[in-house]
C-alpha positions as CSV (number, residue, x, y, z in Angstrom):
1,M,-4.1,-1.6,-29.2
2,K,-3.7,-3.9,-26.7
3,W,-2.3,-3.4,-23.1
4,G,-1.2,-5.7,-20.2
5,G,-0.5,-5.4,-17.0
6,L,2.1,-6.7,-14.8
7,V,2.2,-6.3,-11.8
8,L,5.5,-7.7,-10.1
9,C,5.2,-9.8,-7.1
10,A,8.2,-11.6,-7.0
11,G,10.6,-10.6,-4.5
12,K,11.5,-11.9,-0.7
13,G,10.2,-8.4,1.6
14,T,13.0,-8.9,3.9
15,R,12.1,-5.6,5.6
16,L,8.7,-6.4,6.7
17,G,10.6,-9.1,8.7
18,C,7.9,-11.7,9.8
19,L,5.3,-10.3,7.8
20,T,6.4,-11.9,5.3
21,Q,7.8,-14.9,7.2
22,K,4.0,-15.5,6.8
23,W,3.0,-13.5,3.5
24,P,4.8,-12.8,0.5
25,K,4.4,-8.8,0.6
26,P,1.5,-8.4,-2.3
27,A,-0.6,-10.3,-0.4
28,I,-0.2,-9.0,3.2
29,P,-3.8,-8.3,4.4
30,L,-4.1,-4.3,4.6
31,L,-7.3,-4.0,6.3
32,G,-8.3,-7.5,5.5
33,Q,-7.4,-6.8,1.8
34,P,-4.1,-7.6,0.3
35,L,-2.0,-5.1,-0.9
36,L,-2.0,-6.9,-4.7
37,R,-5.6,-5.6,-4.6
38,F,-4.2,-1.5,-5.4
39,P,-2.2,-2.4,-8.3
40,M,-4.5,-5.0,-9.9
41,A,-7.5,-2.3,-8.9
42,L,-5.5,0.2,-10.6
43,L,-5.2,-1.9,-13.7
44,A,-8.6,-3.0,-14.2
45,K,-9.9,0.9,-14.1
46,A,-7.4,1.5,-17.2
47,G,-9.3,-0.7,-19.5
48,I,-6.5,-3.3,-19.1
49,N,-8.7,-7.2,-19.0
50,E,-5.0,-9.6,-18.4
51,I,-2.9,-9.3,-15.8
52,G,0.6,-11.0,-15.6
53,V,2.0,-11.7,-12.2
54,N,5.7,-13.2,-10.8
55,V,6.1,-15.1,-7.8
56,H,9.2,-16.4,-5.9
57,H,8.7,-15.8,-2.4
58,L,5.8,-18.6,-1.0
59,P,4.9,-18.9,-4.3
60,R,1.6,-21.3,-3.8
61,K,0.6,-18.6,-1.3
62,M,1.2,-15.8,-3.9
63,E,-0.7,-17.6,-6.9
64,Q,-3.3,-18.4,-4.8
65,T,-3.6,-14.6,-4.1
66,A,-3.3,-13.6,-8.0
67,R,-6.1,-16.0,-8.7
68,A,-8.2,-15.0,-5.8
69,E,-8.0,-11.2,-6.6
70,A,-8.0,-11.6,-10.6
71,Q,-11.4,-13.7,-10.4
72,R,-13.1,-11.1,-8.1
73,M,-12.2,-8.6,-11.0
74,G,-13.0,-10.4,-14.3
75,L,-9.4,-10.3,-15.3
76,G,-7.3,-12.8,-17.6
77,L,-4.2,-14.0,-15.4
78,V,-0.8,-15.1,-16.1
79,L,1.4,-16.5,-14.1
80,S,5.3,-16.3,-14.3
81,H,7.3,-18.9,-11.0
82,E,10.5,-17.8,-10.7
83,E,12.9,-20.5,-9.2
84,E,15.5,-18.5,-8.7
85,I,14.6,-14.6,-8.8
86,Q,15.5,-12.6,-11.9
87,G,15.3,-9.3,-10.8
88,T,13.1,-6.3,-12.4
89,G,14.2,-6.8,-15.9
90,G,14.6,-11.0,-15.5
91,G,10.9,-10.5,-14.0
92,L,9.8,-8.1,-17.4
93,R,10.7,-10.5,-19.6
94,G,9.3,-13.7,-18.3
95,L,6.0,-11.8,-18.4
96,M,6.1,-9.4,-20.9
97,K,6.5,-13.1,-23.2
98,R,4.4,-15.2,-21.7
99,L,1.6,-12.0,-22.0
100,K,1.5,-10.5,-25.8
101,A,0.2,-6.9,-25.9
102,D,1.3,-3.6,-28.1
103,A,2.5,-2.3,-24.4
104,W,2.5,-3.0,-20.8
105,V,2.1,-0.6,-17.6
106,V,4.3,-2.2,-14.6
107,V,3.2,-1.6,-11.2
108,N,5.2,-2.7,-8.4
109,G,3.8,-5.1,-5.8
110,D,3.8,-3.2,-3.0
111,V,2.7,0.5,-4.5
112,V,-0.8,2.1,-2.9
113,L,-1.6,4.5,-5.7
114,A,-4.6,6.3,-5.8
115,M,-4.1,7.7,-9.5
116,A,-6.1,7.2,-12.9
117,L,-3.4,5.8,-15.2
118,S,-5.6,6.5,-18.6
119,S,-3.1,9.6,-18.6
120,L,-0.4,8.8,-18.1
121,M,-1.1,6.2,-20.6
122,E,-1.7,8.2,-23.1
123,A,1.0,10.3,-22.8
124,H,3.3,7.5,-23.3
125,L,1.5,6.8,-26.5
126,A,1.9,10.1,-27.6
127,S,5.5,10.7,-26.8
128,A,6.8,7.4,-28.5
129,A,8.9,6.8,-26.0
130,E,10.1,3.5,-25.5
131,V,9.5,3.6,-21.5
132,S,7.7,6.1,-19.8
133,M,8.4,6.5,-15.9
134,L,5.4,7.5,-13.7
135,L,7.9,10.5,-10.9
136,M,6.7,12.9,-7.9
137,P,9.2,15.2,-5.7
138,M,11.7,13.7,-3.5
139,P,9.6,13.2,-0.4
140,E,11.5,15.2,2.0
141,G,13.8,13.5,4.8
142,A,13.8,10.6,2.2
143,T,17.2,8.8,0.7
144,Y,15.6,6.8,-1.9
145,N,18.2,6.9,-5.1
146,P,16.8,9.5,-7.6
147,V,15.7,9.2,-11.1
148,E,17.0,12.4,-13.3
149,V,15.1,14.2,-15.8
150,D,16.3,16.8,-18.1
151,G,14.3,20.0,-19.5
152,Q,13.2,18.2,-22.4
153,G,11.5,15.1,-20.2
154,R,13.9,12.4,-21.0
155,V,15.2,10.4,-18.0
156,C,19.1,10.8,-17.9
157,K,20.3,9.2,-15.2
158,I,18.7,6.6,-12.4
159,A,20.2,5.9,-9.3
160,G,23.9,7.9,-10.7
161,H,23.6,5.7,-13.5
162,G,23.6,6.8,-17.3
163,P,24.9,9.7,-19.6
164,G,23.2,12.6,-17.2
165,G,22.4,16.1,-18.4
166,A,23.7,19.0,-17.4
167,D,20.0,20.9,-17.0
168,A,18.7,17.6,-14.7
169,R,16.6,17.3,-11.5
170,P,16.1,14.8,-9.4
171,W,12.9,13.0,-9.0
172,H,11.4,10.0,-7.1
173,F,9.9,7.0,-8.9
174,M,7.1,5.9,-8.2
175,G,6.9,2.1,-8.7
176,V,4.8,2.7,-12.3
177,Y,6.1,2.4,-15.8
178,V,5.0,2.0,-19.3
179,L,6.6,-0.5,-22.0
180,S,6.8,-0.5,-25.2
181,P,8.0,-3.4,-27.3
182,G,11.5,-2.1,-27.8
183,V,12.8,-2.9,-24.7
184,L,12.3,-6.7,-25.1
185,P,15.5,-6.5,-26.9
186,Y,17.6,-5.4,-24.4
187,L,16.0,-8.0,-21.5
188,E,17.4,-10.8,-23.6
189,R,20.3,-11.8,-21.4
190,P,19.5,-15.2,-19.3
191,G,19.3,-14.8,-15.7
192,F,19.5,-11.7,-13.0
193,V,18.9,-8.7,-15.0
194,D,17.8,-5.1,-13.2
195,V,16.4,-2.2,-15.2
196,A,17.3,0.5,-13.2
197,H,21.3,-0.6,-13.0
198,E,21.2,-2.3,-16.2
199,V,19.0,-2.2,-18.9
200,F,17.9,1.7,-18.7
201,P,21.2,3.0,-18.4
202,R,22.2,1.1,-21.6
203,M,18.9,2.4,-23.3
204,M,19.8,5.8,-22.7
205,E,23.1,5.2,-23.9
206,E,22.5,4.0,-26.8
207,G,20.0,6.9,-27.2
208,C,16.1,5.7,-26.4
209,F,13.9,7.7,-25.3
210,I,13.2,6.8,-21.7
211,R,11.0,9.9,-21.2
212,G,10.0,11.2,-17.1
213,H,6.3,11.2,-16.4
214,C,6.6,14.3,-14.1
215,L,3.9,15.1,-11.3
216,A,4.5,18.4,-9.8
217,T,1.4,17.7,-7.3
218,P,1.4,14.0,-7.0
219,P,-1.9,11.7,-5.4
220,Y,-1.7,9.5,-2.4
221,W,1.1,7.3,-2.4
222,S,3.6,4.8,-0.7
223,D,5.3,2.0,-1.1
224,V,4.8,-0.5,1.7
225,G,7.8,-1.5,1.8
226,T,8.7,-1.5,5.5
227,C,6.9,-2.0,9.1
228,E,6.6,2.1,9.6
229,R,5.3,2.5,5.9
230,F,3.0,-0.9,6.2
231,L,0.9,1.3,9.8
232,Q,1.3,4.9,8.4
233,T,-0.6,3.3,5.2
234,H,-2.9,1.9,7.4
235,H,-3.6,4.9,9.3
236,D,-4.1,6.9,6.2
237,L,-6.7,4.9,4.9
238,M,-8.5,4.7,8.3
239,A,-8.1,8.5,8.4
240,G,-9.8,9.2,4.9
241,R,-6.6,10.1,3.0
242,V,-6.5,7.5,0.3
243,D,-9.1,8.6,-2.6
244,G,-11.0,5.2,-3.4
245,G,-12.3,6.6,-6.6
246,P,-9.2,5.3,-8.9
247,F,-10.0,2.2,-7.3
248,F,-13.4,1.9,-8.3
249,P,-15.6,-0.3,-7.9
250,H,-12.9,-2.7,-6.1
251,W,-12.6,0.3,-3.6
252,P,-12.1,-2.5,-0.9
253,W,-14.3,-0.6,2.0
254,P,-17.2,1.3,1.0
255,T,-18.8,2.1,4.4
256,L,-14.8,2.9,5.8
257,R,-15.1,6.4,6.9
258,P,-13.1,8.6,9.4
259,Q,-15.6,8.6,12.4
260,A,-16.9,4.6,11.7
261,I,-17.1,2.0,13.6
262,H,-17.3,-1.0,11.3
263,L,-17.9,-4.2,13.3
264,E,-18.7,-7.3,10.4
265,E,-20.4,-10.2,11.1
266,G,-16.6,-12.6,12.2
267,A,-16.4,-9.9,15.6
268,C,-17.9,-10.8,19.3
269,F,-17.2,-7.7,21.4
270,G,-18.7,-7.0,25.2
271,K,-20.9,-4.0,26.1
272,A,-17.5,-3.2,28.5
273,V,-15.5,-2.8,25.8
274,A,-15.4,0.8,24.3
275,F,-14.7,1.7,21.1
276,Q,-13.2,5.1,19.2
277,A,-13.3,5.7,15.4
278,P,-11.9,4.8,13.0
279,L,-12.1,1.1,13.9
280,W,-12.6,-2.0,11.3
281,A,-12.7,-5.0,13.2
282,A,-13.4,-8.4,10.2
283,G,-12.9,-10.4,13.4
284,G,-11.7,-10.7,17.2
285,K,-12.9,-11.7,20.9
286,L,-12.9,-9.6,23.6
287,S,-15.4,-8.7,26.3
288,Q,-13.9,-5.3,28.0
289,G,-10.8,-3.8,26.7
290,K,-10.7,-0.6,24.3
291,L,-10.2,-0.5,20.7
292,G,-9.3,2.3,19.0
293,P,-9.0,4.8,17.6
294,F,-6.8,4.0,14.2
295,V,-7.3,-0.1,15.0
296,S,-8.2,-2.6,12.8
297,V,-8.9,-6.8,13.5
298,G,-8.5,-9.5,11.1
299,A,-10.7,-12.6,10.7
300,G,-9.7,-15.0,13.6
301,V,-7.7,-12.7,15.9
302,Q,-7.7,-13.6,19.6
303,L,-6.9,-11.5,22.3
304,S,-7.3,-11.8,25.9
305,E,-9.2,-9.6,28.8
306,G,-8.6,-6.0,29.5
307,Q,-6.7,-5.1,26.2
308,C,-6.7,-2.3,24.9
309,F,-4.8,-1.4,21.2
310,E,-4.7,2.0,19.7
311,R,-2.7,2.9,16.3
312,A,-2.7,-0.7,15.5
313,A,-3.0,-3.7,13.1
314,L,-4.0,-7.1,14.4
315,L,-3.3,-9.2,11.1
316,E,-5.7,-11.9,10.0
317,G,-4.8,-14.6,12.8
318,A,-2.9,-13.2,15.3
319,T,-2.9,-13.9,19.5
320,L,-2.2,-11.8,22.0
321,L,-3.1,-13.3,25.5
322,E,-1.7,-11.0,28.0
323,P,-4.3,-9.6,30.4
324,N,-4.8,-5.7,31.0
325,R,-2.0,-5.0,28.4
326,H,-2.2,-1.4,26.8
327,Y,-0.5,-1.8,23.2
328,V,-0.1,1.4,21.0
329,S,1.2,1.7,17.5
330,G,2.2,-1.4,15.9
331,I,1.4,-4.4,14.2
332,A,-0.1,-7.8,15.8
333,I,0.8,-10.9,13.7
334,A,1.2,-14.6,15.3
335,E,2.0,-14.2,18.7
336,H,4.0,-11.2,18.1
337,W,3.4,-7.4,18.6
338,L,6.1,-5.4,16.6
339,P,5.8,-1.4,18.2
340,I,6.1,1.2,15.6
341,R,7.5,4.3,16.9
């Protein structure tokens, strides 16, 4: 049985604003590590040794990041460059043809999920489903499109598309699913193809078994699709709310703990700088001011005298030169401070 892993990375990430003007979304550094490390580490932990990644936005940067992470984890890598965005279905079509396997685990490139994937993979094989979608209860107050599952565990409607069922319940899709080879014929139409709105509804109408793998008590999950979600995930990681076990041995912060002050060699702070945990710094130079709590400082960050930061992610290369300013709850990128409320 050969498993392939696919990570979807071709989207433009427009909701992240200026962050994705500098990086493709899965390459954005989160506490110094690219978002891509999370889905790739999950796949590696599940025993998958070859991974496909599709690229479109800032393709050279995305390819460099994917190659570096694959090399770091000892994984084979297949890249699919989309000159024009092909949609989720078109992206899968290109990757599945390049990465031959008996089944594929697909993870969205912006997902942080602290869960071993082996149970999902085993249940998919036992069910003989063509697709298994990882689902959780709808987050309180969320406006995500629901995935409806009937009493037999069949997905019967996605975002209003599909045949539906009388006893269906709404669930939230977690950005992870398993595909069997029977999906491939449904992806053959050239050009842009949307899985949720076109492919899966058509399969449901034709009687294919799309299975809902429903987690009544889900593990930590976050889709880092907005600046608000980015900062919340940053906060959760620093607060110790994310179990590193499913990512081992690729958990990137072995020394980071909720009460830790972790300063790497590139950080240069004077005796007049007050620290408050949790704090992680790979760079930055500051002789007087305050850092923390819940602050990360990336490599190459430039700061100015008397600055104070709380609940802030200072991304690699950020330059904030206004002295004696108090920054609370936001993201620093290049010369910009993005306040997040």
